[in-house]
N, C-alpha and C positions, 0 to 999 in steps of 0.2 A: 095966582093965588096959593095954589097949591106949593109954589116951592117958599114964599114969606111962611106960611104956617112953619114948615120942616123947618126953616129956618129958624124962626123966634121959640119953635120947640128944641131945637139945640140947645138953643143959647139958654131956656129956660132948663134944660136939664142940668145944662155944664154949670149955672150958677148953680143949682140947690146940692148937685153932686160936690161942688166946692165947700158950698157950707156946711156939709154934713163932714168931710173931711176935713176942716179946720175945726169942729167941734169933735172929732174924735182922735183917740190916741193914736191913728195908722200914721207907721211910718212908710211915708210914700218917695219914692225913689225916682229921677229923674228919668229911668228907662219906662216908669208902668205910663208916663206921660208920650213916649216916642210907642211904646205898644198901641196905648189908645188909639193914638192919631194913626196907625199904622189898620187899625182895625175897622176905623172910619174911611181908608182908603181901599180899603180891599172889598170893603161890602158894594162903596159908590163903583167900582171899577166891575165888577161882578155883576151886580145890577146892569149897569151898563150894556154889557155883552153878554150877557147870560135873561136875555127874556124880562128884566123887571119894569121895563115901561108898559109889558103887555096887563100886570097885577090888576085884576078887578076884586072886589071894590078898591079904588087907589087909598083910601085908609090903611088899606093890611099894609102897605108900604112903607108907612110910618109907625105901623104897632111894630111888625117884625123887626124896624130897626133899632127903635126903641129897646124891645126884648132881644135883638143879639148885642146892644152896648152897653146892658145891662147886665147880660151875662158874660161880655167878655171882662168888665170892669172888675165886677167879683172874680174873677176866673185871674187876672193881672194880679190884684192885690191878696187873694189869697194862694195862689203857687206859683205865682212872678214867672219865671222863665216858661215853666211848662202851659202856660197860657197861650201861646202859639202854637199849640195843636190844636185848640179849639178853634183859634181865630184865622190861620190860613186852612184848617183841615175841614172847617164845617162849607166854608166856600169853595175847595177846593170838591170836597167830594158833591157839594151842588151842582157843579161847572161840568162835572165827568157825569153826572144824572142827565144835566140837559144836552150836554152831547148824544148822551147815547138815546136817549127818547126821542131826539130831533131824527138820527139818523135812523131809528127804526120805522119814524113816519113819514120819513121821507121829506122834512123840513130842513131849511137851512140853518145850522146852528150857531151862525158866527149874523146872520139879519132875521134869524125867526121869518121866512119868507118860505111858504106863504104865510101872511099874518091871517088870512082869513082863518087856515087848517089851525094853526099854532094856538090861533085864542078859542076855537073851538076845543081842541085835546087842553088846555088848560081848564076850560069852562066844565068838561066830561069828568076828569083829574080832582076837580072841587067839589064835585057830585059823589065822588067815590067809587067812579067807574075809573078801575084801571087797564081797560082791555084793552 
């Protein structure tokens, strides 16, 4: 169910974006699409390998994805090649943070094992307790 919602949301987002671009005077280069595809790929890989499956509540995944894609799209269109700093750097910074936090709390950074400990830690962080 959730995968269907995400898929249809992405299709809707793509259609709306396409309509906006067709009505505007923006010049869209071919590499813009490649950068956008790169940002989607980097997002899904980072969520697969850095604990994205444990995000609670589940709607936050979709919200974070849309925010990341909208920011990436705006940067791609406005600053072109420099947008790669955000596309790759944002996820790289999150991955490094994930690695360091997991190491500090005795959690395997690749598998997020033990899951209970990882979920407990993320719930504490969501409440603002960074101890």
